[in-house]
C-alpha positions as CSV (number, residue, x, y, z in Angstrom):
1,X,-1.9,23.4,-34.3
2,X,1.3,24.1,-32.4
3,X,1.6,20.5,-31.3
4,X,1.4,19.3,-34.9
5,X,4.1,21.6,-36.0
6,X,6.4,20.4,-33.2
7,X,5.6,16.8,-34.0
8,X,6.4,17.4,-37.7
9,X,9.7,19.2,-36.8
10,X,10.8,16.3,-34.5
11,X,9.9,13.7,-37.2
12,X,11.9,15.6,-39.8
13,X,14.8,16.0,-37.4
14,X,14.8,12.3,-36.7
15,X,14.5,11.3,-40.3
16,X,17.4,13.7,-41.2
17,X,19.6,12.3,-38.5
18,X,19.2,8.9,-40.0
19,X,19.3,9.9,-43.7
20,X,22.2,12.4,-43.5
21,X,24.6,10.5,-41.3
22,X,25.9,8.4,-44.3
23,X,26.7,5.5,-42.1
24,X,25.6,1.9,-42.3
25,X,27.3,0.9,-39.1
26,X,28.5,-2.6,-38.1
27,X,25.2,-3.8,-36.6
28,X,27.0,-5.6,-33.8
29,X,24.0,-6.2,-31.6
30,X,21.9,-7.5,-34.5
31,X,24.7,-9.8,-35.7
32,X,25.2,-11.1,-32.1
33,X,21.5,-12.1,-32.0
34,X,21.7,-13.7,-35.4
35,X,24.9,-15.6,-34.4
36,X,23.3,-16.8,-31.2
37,X,20.2,-18.0,-33.1
38,X,22.4,-19.8,-35.7
39,X,24.4,-21.6,-33.0
40,X,21.6,-22.3,-30.6
41,X,21.4,-26.0,-31.5
42,X,22.9,-28.4,-34.1
43,X,19.4,-28.9,-35.5
44,X,18.8,-26.4,-38.3
45,X,15.0,-26.9,-38.0
46,X,14.9,-25.9,-34.3
47,X,17.1,-22.9,-35.1
48,X,14.7,-21.9,-37.9
49,X,11.7,-22.3,-35.6
50,X,13.4,-20.0,-33.0
51,X,14.2,-17.6,-35.9
52,X,10.5,-17.4,-36.7
53,X,9.5,-16.9,-33.1
54,X,12.0,-14.1,-32.7
55,X,10.5,-12.5,-35.8
56,X,6.9,-12.8,-34.6
57,X,7.6,-11.6,-31.0
58,X,9.4,-9.2,-32.7
59,X,12.9,-9.5,-31.1
60,X,14.7,-9.0,-34.5
61,X,12.7,-5.9,-35.2
62,X,13.4,-4.3,-31.9
63,X,17.1,-5.3,-32.0
64,X,17.5,-3.9,-35.5
65,X,15.8,-0.6,-34.4
66,X,18.1,-0.2,-31.4
67,X,21.1,-1.1,-33.5
68,X,20.2,1.2,-36.5
69,X,19.0,4.2,-34.6
70,X,21.0,4.2,-31.3
71,X,24.1,2.1,-31.5
72,X,25.1,2.9,-35.1
73,X,24.6,6.6,-34.5
74,X,26.9,6.3,-31.4
75,X,29.3,4.4,-33.6
76,X,29.2,7.1,-36.3
77,X,29.9,10.0,-33.9
78,X,32.4,8.3,-31.6
79,X,34.0,5.7,-34.0
80,X,33.3,2.9,-31.4
81,X,30.3,0.7,-30.9
82,X,29.5,-0.1,-27.2
83,X,28.5,-3.6,-28.2
84,X,31.8,-4.4,-29.9
85,X,33.6,-4.8,-26.6
86,X,33.1,-8.1,-24.8
87,X,34.7,-10.7,-22.6
88,X,34.9,-14.4,-22.7
89,X,36.3,-17.0,-20.3
90,X,38.4,-19.7,-21.9
91,X,39.6,-22.9,-20.3
92,X,42.9,-24.4,-21.6
93,X,45.4,-27.0,-20.3
94,X,47.4,-24.0,-19.0
95,X,44.5,-22.7,-16.9
96,X,41.4,-20.5,-17.1
97,X,41.7,-17.1,-18.8
98,X,39.4,-14.1,-19.1
99,X,39.8,-12.5,-22.5
100,X,38.4,-9.0,-22.8
101,X,38.2,-6.8,-25.9
102,X,38.9,-3.2,-25.0
103,X,39.1,0.0,-27.0
104,X,42.9,-0.3,-26.8
105,X,43.1,-4.0,-27.9
106,X,42.8,-7.1,-25.8
107,X,43.4,-7.9,-22.2
108,X,44.0,-11.5,-21.0
109,X,43.8,-12.3,-17.3
110,X,44.9,-15.6,-15.8
111,X,42.0,-16.4,-13.4
112,X,44.2,-18.4,-11.1
113,X,47.2,-16.1,-10.8
114,X,45.6,-12.8,-11.7
115,X,48.5,-12.1,-14.1
116,X,47.5,-9.7,-16.9
117,X,48.8,-9.5,-20.4
118,X,47.5,-6.8,-22.7
119,X,47.8,-6.6,-26.5
120,X,47.6,-2.9,-27.4
121,X,46.9,-1.4,-30.8
122,X,48.2,2.1,-31.6
123,X,45.9,3.5,-34.3
124,X,48.3,6.3,-35.2
125,X,51.3,4.0,-35.8
126,X,49.3,1.0,-36.9
127,X,51.3,-1.1,-34.4
128,X,50.7,-3.8,-31.9
129,X,52.6,-4.2,-28.6
130,X,52.3,-6.5,-25.6
131,X,52.1,-5.1,-22.0
132,X,53.0,-7.3,-19.0
133,X,54.0,-6.5,-15.4
134,X,57.6,-6.0,-16.8
135,X,56.6,-3.3,-19.3
136,X,55.6,-2.8,-22.9
137,X,57.3,-4.6,-25.8
138,X,56.6,-3.9,-29.5
139,X,55.2,-6.8,-31.5
140,X,54.9,-5.5,-35.0
141,X,53.8,-2.6,-37.2
142,X,51.2,-3.1,-40.0
143,X,52.9,-1.9,-43.2
144,X,49.9,-2.6,-45.4
145,X,47.3,-5.3,-45.8
146,X,49.8,-8.0,-46.7
147,X,53.0,-7.1,-44.7
148,X,54.1,-6.4,-41.1
149,X,57.4,-5.0,-39.8
150,X,58.9,-6.8,-36.9
151,X,60.8,-5.0,-34.1
152,X,64.1,-6.1,-35.6
153,X,63.3,-4.3,-38.8
154,X,62.5,-7.3,-40.9
155,X,59.3,-7.2,-43.0
156,X,57.2,-10.3,-43.1
157,X,54.6,-11.2,-45.7
158,X,51.2,-12.4,-44.5
159,X,51.4,-15.6,-46.4
160,X,51.7,-19.2,-45.0
161,X,55.5,-19.0,-45.2
162,X,55.4,-15.4,-43.8
163,X,53.3,-16.4,-40.9
164,X,55.7,-19.3,-40.1
165,X,58.6,-16.7,-40.1
166,X,56.5,-14.4,-37.9
167,X,55.9,-17.2,-35.5
168,X,59.7,-17.9,-35.4
169,X,60.5,-14.3,-34.7
170,X,57.9,-14.1,-31.9
171,X,59.2,-17.4,-30.3
172,X,62.8,-16.1,-30.5
173,X,61.7,-12.8,-28.8
174,X,59.9,-14.9,-26.1
175,X,63.0,-17.1,-25.6
176,X,65.2,-14.0,-25.2
177,X,62.7,-12.5,-22.7
178,X,62.8,-15.6,-20.6
179,X,66.6,-15.7,-20.4
């Protein structure tokens, strides 16, 4: 009798924790599995076959359970999802770079020289800055969804022409920094 009451209480507590948190979450883990499945091959029939196998096994069900119950609950209470942060190695004509997403923004490491550049987001000020071995330089402040304010005080619209102006301001800052 006592065991049934405890089991009922635990079941109600678990159901309440899910029902009353009022959070859908970002479902990062589930979306990563779906994205992996969609980009597995260029053949949509093979991708669909893998999709069915992952449903039968039941990889999708387990991943959805982990995402909905554990990761989205963590995201609700901490405002960050542990799966959201990742890293990727990128090869360019300028070298190989490790790009890491961090809670503060993005960190880019040149794998050959070990030079690090970090792009930092300040949530309070809604601003982005760049940090190098020489210090921190402001990049821009988000004014609203369509405009940013540059360090020189100019406001740039996020349109094609505005992005061109933004690029010019950044290049001018870079040229000044090099001199």
